[in-house]
NUVEX-115224 format. One record per residue (C-alpha): residue number from 1; chain; x, y, z. Coordinates in Angstrom, 2 decimals. Layout:
BEGIN
+-----+----+---------+---------+---------+
!   i ! ch !       X !       Y !       Z !
+-----+----+---------+---------+---------+
! NUM !  A !       X !       Y !       Z !
...
+-----+----+---------+---------+---------+
END
This chain:
BEGIN
+-----+----+---------+---------+---------+
!   i ! ch !       X !       Y !       Z !
+-----+----+---------+---------+---------+
!   1 !  A !   26.28 !  165.09 !   18.31 !
!   2 !  A !   27.65 !  162.33 !   15.94 !
!   3 !  A !   25.67 !  162.22 !   12.56 !
!   4 !  A !   26.16 !  160.93 !    9.23 !
!   5 !  A !   25.61 !  162.70 !    5.87 !
!   6 !  A !   23.60 !  161.20 !    2.71 !
!   7 !  A !   24.64 !  163.17 !   -0.69 !
!   8 !  A !   24.80 !  162.26 !   -4.28 !
!   9 !  A !   26.29 !  165.22 !   -5.53 !
!  10 !  A !   28.53 !  168.04 !   -5.46 !
!  11 !  A !   28.14 !  168.16 !   -1.63 !
!  12 !  A !   27.80 !  172.10 !   -0.96 !
!  13 !  A !   25.54 !  171.65 !    2.50 !
!  14 !  A !   28.38 !  169.02 !    3.21 !
!  15 !  A !   30.80 !  172.20 !    2.92 !
!  16 !  A !   28.68 !  174.46 !    4.64 !
!  17 !  A !   28.30 !  172.32 !    7.40 !
!  18 !  A !   32.35 !  171.32 !    7.45 !
!  19 !  A !   33.06 !  175.14 !    7.81 !
!  20 !  A !   30.88 !  175.54 !   10.63 !
!  21 !  A !   32.61 !  173.33 !   12.41 !
!  22 !  A !   35.71 !  174.06 !   11.91 !
!  23 !  A !   35.14 !  177.26 !   13.48 !
!  24 !  A !   33.35 !  175.78 !   16.34 !
!  25 !  A !   30.01 !  177.29 !   15.00 !
!  26 !  A !   28.32 !  174.28 !   15.03 !
!  27 !  A !   28.28 !  171.68 !   17.93 !
!  28 !  A !   28.56 !  168.23 !   15.72 !
!  29 !  A !   30.79 !  165.88 !   14.62 !
!  30 !  A !   30.35 !  164.58 !   11.01 !
!  31 !  A !   31.14 !  160.97 !   11.95 !
!  32 !  A !   30.75 !  159.46 !    8.36 !
!  33 !  A !   29.62 !  160.16 !    4.86 !
!  34 !  A !   27.76 !  158.32 !    2.71 !
!  35 !  A !   27.60 !  159.18 !   -0.75 !
!  36 !  A !   25.06 !  157.05 !   -3.49 !
!  37 !  A !   27.71 !  157.36 !   -6.50 !
!  38 !  A !   31.77 !  158.04 !   -6.25 !
!  39 !  A !   31.85 !  160.48 !   -8.44 !
!  40 !  A !   29.97 !  162.85 !   -6.29 !
!  41 !  A !   31.80 !  165.95 !   -6.16 !
!  42 !  A !   31.03 !  166.17 !   -2.04 !
!  43 !  A !   33.45 !  162.84 !   -1.45 !
!  44 !  A !   35.82 !  165.72 !   -2.13 !
!  45 !  A !   34.68 !  167.68 !    0.74 !
!  46 !  A !   34.61 !  164.99 !    3.07 !
!  47 !  A !   38.01 !  163.25 !    2.36 !
!  48 !  A !   39.82 !  166.95 !    2.65 !
!  49 !  A !   38.20 !  167.30 !    6.57 !
!  50 !  A !   39.30 !  163.96 !    7.30 !
!  51 !  A !   36.03 !  162.44 !    7.21 !
!  52 !  A !   35.56 !  158.83 !    6.51 !
!  53 !  A !   33.03 !  158.21 !    3.18 !
!  54 !  A !   31.45 !  155.01 !    1.95 !
!  55 !  A !   30.10 !  154.76 !   -1.17 !
!  56 !  A !   26.16 !  152.40 !   -1.42 !
!  57 !  A !   25.21 !  152.17 !   -4.83 !
!  58 !  A !   21.21 !  151.68 !   -5.92 !
!  59 !  A !   22.39 !  148.99 !   -8.81 !
!  60 !  A !   24.46 !  147.36 !   -6.11 !
!  61 !  A !   21.18 !  145.83 !   -4.34 !
!  62 !  A !   18.28 !  144.09 !   -5.37 !
!  63 !  A !   15.48 !  146.82 !   -4.41 !
!  64 !  A !   15.15 !  149.85 !   -2.12 !
!  65 !  A !   14.55 !  147.61 !    1.26 !
!  66 !  A !   18.24 !  146.47 !    1.00 !
!  67 !  A !   19.69 !  149.29 !   -0.57 !
!  68 !  A !   18.30 !  151.15 !    2.75 !
!  69 !  A !   19.53 !  148.15 !    4.93 !
!  70 !  A !   23.45 !  148.94 !    3.99 !
!  71 !  A !   23.31 !  152.75 !    4.35 !
!  72 !  A !   21.93 !  152.36 !    8.05 !
!  73 !  A !   23.94 !  149.50 !    8.83 !
!  74 !  A !   26.72 !  151.85 !    7.86 !
!  75 !  A !   25.45 !  154.52 !    9.94 !
!  76 !  A !   25.03 !  152.03 !   13.45 !
!  77 !  A !   28.35 !  150.81 !   13.19 !
!  78 !  A !   29.94 !  154.71 !   13.71 !
!  79 !  A !   27.09 !  154.45 !   16.10 !
!  80 !  A !   25.63 !  158.25 !   15.14 !
!  81 !  A !   22.85 !  160.18 !   16.62 !
!  82 !  A !   21.24 !  161.62 !   13.77 !
!  83 !  A !   21.48 !  161.17 !    9.78 !
!  84 !  A !   21.33 !  164.06 !    7.83 !
!  85 !  A !   20.32 !  163.91 !    4.20 !
!  86 !  A !   22.22 !  166.73 !    2.25 !
!  87 !  A !   21.44 !  166.53 !   -1.71 !
!  88 !  A !   20.69 !  162.50 !   -1.42 !
!  89 !  A !   18.57 !  161.40 !   -4.06 !
!  90 !  A !   17.74 !  157.78 !   -3.68 !
!  91 !  A !   14.68 !  156.53 !   -1.80 !
!  92 !  A !   15.74 !  154.58 !    1.08 !
!  93 !  A !   13.15 !  153.21 !    3.43 !
!  94 !  A !   14.02 !  154.01 !    7.31 !
!  95 !  A !   14.22 !  151.49 !    9.53 !
!  96 !  A !   12.08 !  151.60 !   13.08 !
!  97 !  A !   15.67 !  152.35 !   15.24 !
!  98 !  A !   15.95 !  155.34 !   12.93 !
!  99 !  A !   12.57 !  156.87 !   12.92 !
! 100 !  A !   12.71 !  160.73 !   13.94 !
! 101 !  A !   16.27 !  160.25 !   13.60 !
! 102 !  A !   16.66 !  161.37 !   10.00 !
! 103 !  A !   16.30 !  165.02 !    8.69 !
! 104 !  A !   16.57 !  166.57 !    5.11 !
! 105 !  A !   16.32 !  169.54 !    3.76 !
! 106 !  A !   14.14 !  170.65 !    0.48 !
! 107 !  A !   14.43 !  173.54 !   -1.41 !
! 108 !  A !   10.89 !  174.77 !   -1.21 !
! 109 !  A !    8.29 !  175.79 !    1.79 !
! 110 !  A !    6.78 !  171.57 !    1.44 !
! 111 !  A !    4.47 !  170.93 !    0.50 !
! 112 !  A !    4.31 !  172.64 !   -2.51 !
! 113 !  A !    7.30 !  171.80 !   -4.88 !
! 114 !  A !    8.11 !  168.39 !   -3.60 !
! 115 !  A !    7.83 !  164.67 !   -4.45 !
! 116 !  A !    9.99 !  162.52 !   -6.63 !
! 117 !  A !   11.89 !  164.07 !   -8.91 !
! 118 !  A !   11.60 !  167.67 !   -7.76 !
! 119 !  A !   15.29 !  168.62 !   -6.49 !
! 120 !  A !   17.69 !  171.58 !   -7.52 !
! 121 !  A !   16.64 !  173.48 !  -10.63 !
! 122 !  A !   13.78 !  171.24 !  -11.09 !
! 123 !  A !   11.97 !  173.17 !   -7.97 !
! 124 !  A !   13.24 !  176.75 !   -8.73 !
! 125 !  A !   11.95 !  176.54 !  -12.33 !
! 126 !  A !    8.69 !  175.37 !  -10.94 !
! 127 !  A !    8.60 !  178.32 !   -8.62 !
! 128 !  A !    8.89 !  180.85 !  -11.05 !
! 129 !  A !    6.65 !  178.97 !  -13.91 !
! 130 !  A !    3.79 !  178.70 !  -11.05 !
! 131 !  A !    4.38 !  182.53 !  -10.60 !
! 132 !  A !    5.09 !  181.85 !   -7.04 !
! 133 !  A !    6.38 !  185.25 !   -5.10 !
! 134 !  A !    7.26 !  183.31 !   -1.79 !
! 135 !  A !    9.80 !  180.33 !   -1.88 !
! 136 !  A !   11.84 !  179.02 !    0.87 !
! 137 !  A !   13.58 !  175.85 !    2.39 !
! 138 !  A !   12.17 !  173.17 !    4.73 !
! 139 !  A !   13.76 !  170.96 !    6.97 !
! 140 !  A !   12.07 !  168.00 !    7.86 !
! 141 !  A !   12.22 !  164.41 !    9.31 !
! 142 !  A !   12.57 !  161.50 !    6.23 !
! 143 !  A !    9.71 !  159.23 !    6.20 !
! 144 !  A !    9.35 !  156.39 !    3.34 !
! 145 !  A !    8.12 !  159.31 !    1.22 !
! 146 !  A !    9.36 !  161.81 !   -0.72 !
! 147 !  A !    9.71 !  165.11 !    0.93 !
! 148 !  A !    6.75 !  164.02 !    3.46 !
! 149 !  A !    7.55 !  163.79 !    6.80 !
! 150 !  A !    7.06 !  166.31 !    9.66 !
! 151 !  A !    8.19 !  169.84 !    9.42 !
! 152 !  A !   10.75 !  170.65 !   11.51 !
! 153 !  A !   11.60 !  174.58 !   10.45 !
! 154 !  A !   11.06 !  176.61 !    7.03 !
! 155 !  A !   12.48 !  179.42 !    6.17 !
! 156 !  A !   10.64 !  182.17 !    2.78 !
! 157 !  A !   12.82 !  183.48 !    0.28 !
! 158 !  A !   11.34 !  186.02 !   -1.65 !
! 159 !  A !   10.86 !  185.28 !   -5.60 !
! 160 !  A !   11.64 !  188.33 !   -7.75 !
! 161 !  A !    9.73 !  189.70 !  -11.15 !
! 162 !  A !   13.07 !  188.95 !  -12.97 !
! 163 !  A !   14.05 !  185.39 !  -11.34 !
! 164 !  A !   15.60 !  182.67 !  -13.40 !
! 165 !  A !   16.62 !  179.17 !  -11.48 !
! 166 !  A !   19.94 !  179.88 !  -11.23 !
! 167 !  A !   19.35 !  183.30 !   -9.24 !
! 168 !  A !   16.19 !  181.99 !   -7.35 !
! 169 !  A !   18.26 !  178.87 !   -6.03 !
! 170 !  A !   21.74 !  181.51 !   -5.30 !
! 171 !  A !   19.29 !  182.80 !   -2.93 !
! 172 !  A !   17.38 !  179.97 !   -1.76 !
! 173 !  A !   20.82 !  178.17 !   -0.87 !
! 174 !  A !   21.83 !  181.28 !    1.10 !
! 175 !  A !   19.07 !  180.66 !    3.21 !
! 176 !  A !   19.87 !  176.78 !    3.30 !
! 177 !  A !   23.01 !  177.64 !    4.71 !
! 178 !  A !   21.20 !  179.27 !    7.39 !
! 179 !  A !   18.59 !  176.26 !    8.07 !
! 180 !  A !   20.36 !  173.30 !    8.49 !
! 181 !  A !   22.47 !  174.72 !   10.53 !
! 182 !  A !   20.05 !  176.01 !   12.77 !
! 183 !  A !   17.66 !  172.55 !   13.08 !
! 184 !  A !   21.11 !  170.77 !   13.87 !
! 185 !  A !   21.98 !  172.56 !   16.89 !
! 186 !  A !   18.05 !  172.23 !   17.81 !
! 187 !  A !   18.28 !  168.15 !   17.45 !
! 188 !  A !   22.30 !  168.36 !   19.41 !
! 189 !  A !   20.60 !  170.61 !   22.42 !
! 190 !  A !   17.52 !  168.02 !   22.73 !
! 191 !  A !   15.00 !  170.81 !   21.78 !
! 192 !  A !   12.92 !  169.12 !   19.08 !
! 193 !  A !   10.09 !  166.41 !   20.12 !
! 194 !  A !    8.03 !  164.38 !   17.58 !
! 195 !  A !    4.30 !  164.13 !   19.36 !
! 196 !  A !    2.03 !  162.41 !   17.14 !
! 197 !  A !    3.23 !  163.48 !   13.95 !
! 198 !  A !    4.07 !  166.71 !   14.46 !
! 199 !  A !    7.18 !  168.67 !   15.42 !
! 200 !  A !    7.95 !  170.97 !   18.77 !
! 201 !  A !   10.49 !  172.68 !   19.81 !
! 202 !  A !   11.01 !  173.83 !   23.34 !
! 203 !  A !   13.48 !  173.93 !   26.00 !
! 204 !  A !   16.98 !  171.60 !   25.84 !
! 205 !  A !   15.35 !  168.56 !   27.48 !
! 206 !  A !   18.71 !  167.68 !   28.32 !
! 207 !  A !   18.76 !  169.95 !   31.02 !
! 208 !  A !   15.40 !  169.13 !   32.23 !
! 209 !  A !   13.09 !  166.76 !   32.26 !
! 210 !  A !    9.80 !  168.43 !   33.05 !
! 211 !  A !    7.31 !  167.30 !   30.58 !
! 212 !  A !    5.39 !  170.97 !   30.42 !
! 213 !  A !    8.78 !  172.04 !   28.65 !
+-----+----+---------+---------+---------+
END
């Protein structure tokens, strides 16, 4: 399965995926990394692994539609099966031919603590301030709204009384390192189906065409 990975920052999720691929633990080929800024630290991880990198800046485009078109044009050129957002901080409209083919990971149990401006330590700080006892990670399909697409997978993470945004964030990221590759394996095996706006995980569609699976 060929994917494009979209980044905006340090690229630790990208680094995790690249390491698993190198260890033959993830049946995925990262054909392209797209960054929303030339300053993203994750670019170095892609270059070290020999993965092509394309920088697409929002400021170079008149509106979100043109920005998104530029991103997905590159994905089409590479012939990717799925697009995986990994710390991508920009809203881009998903074109019809990529509907159900774009996934994202968010550091909370959506729909809680999602939406515009909710990313990274902002999420963990909000979780602690609210007094939550459990948070987690969510992998979901991407639609045209922040953190609102159909949920594929969630992993809970405990919140401790003495947590800071740093300690909680570190624990959540450990869960992210397991959850995102797990979902990509499911996608690669053809086990994820989107039906009437909800996700169903079943047996591999690539081995069986039975409508009951």
